C-alpha positions in Angstrom: 24.0 16.1 5.3 25.4 13.2 3.4 23.5 10.0 3.0 26.3 7.6 2.3 24.2 4.4 2.7 22.3 5.2 -0.5 25.1 6.9 -2.3 23.2 10.2 -2.5 24.5 13.5 -1.1 22.4 16.6 -0.7 23.1 19.7 1.2 21.0 20.4 4.3 17.6 22.0 3.6 17.4 21.0 0.0 15.4 18.2 -1.7 17.0 15.6 -3.9 15.9 16.0 -7.6 12.9 13.9 -8.5 12.9 11.4 -11.4 10.4 12.2 -14.2 8.3 9.0 -13.6 7.9 9.4 -9.9 4.6 11.3 -10.0 3.2 8.8 -12.4 4.1 5.9 -10.2 2.7 7.7 -7.2 -0.6 8.3 -8.9 -0.8 4.7 -10.2 -0.3 3.4 -6.7 -2.7 5.9 -5.1 -5.6 5.4 -7.5 -5.1 1.9 -8.8 -2.9 -0.1 -6.5 -4.3 0.9 -3.1 -8.0 0.5 -4.1 -7.4 -2.9 -5.6 -5.5 -3.9 -2.4 -8.3 -2.7 -0.2 -11.0 -4.5 -2.2 -9.0 -7.7 -1.9 -8.4 -7.2 1.8 -12.1 -6.6 2.4 -13.1 -9.6 0.3 -10.6 -11.8 2.2 -12.1 -10.6 5.5 -15.6 -11.4 4.3 -14.5 -14.8 3.1 -12.9 -15.6 6.5 -16.1 -14.5 8.3 -18.3 -16.6 6.0 -16.0 -19.6 6.3 -15.9 -19.4 10.1 -19.7 -19.2 10.2 -20.0 -22.3 8.1 -17.6 -24.3 10.1 -17.9 -23.1 13.7 -20.3 -20.4 14.6 -23.4 -20.8 12.5 -25.4 -18.0 11.0 -25.8 -14.8 12.9 -28.8 -14.6 15.1 
């Protein structure tokens, strides 16, 4: 099956050869990028909840 959009052609049932740094990039994203992104997302959620409690809802009762 030819993938003409990306310019790569590979026969059916075979994988395209991987670049040497692909595993390193995957591990960097999996063990550095995603944890940092999740910590920032959880911190942002906590800030939004805190801010809404200050402005509109008051402390939890």
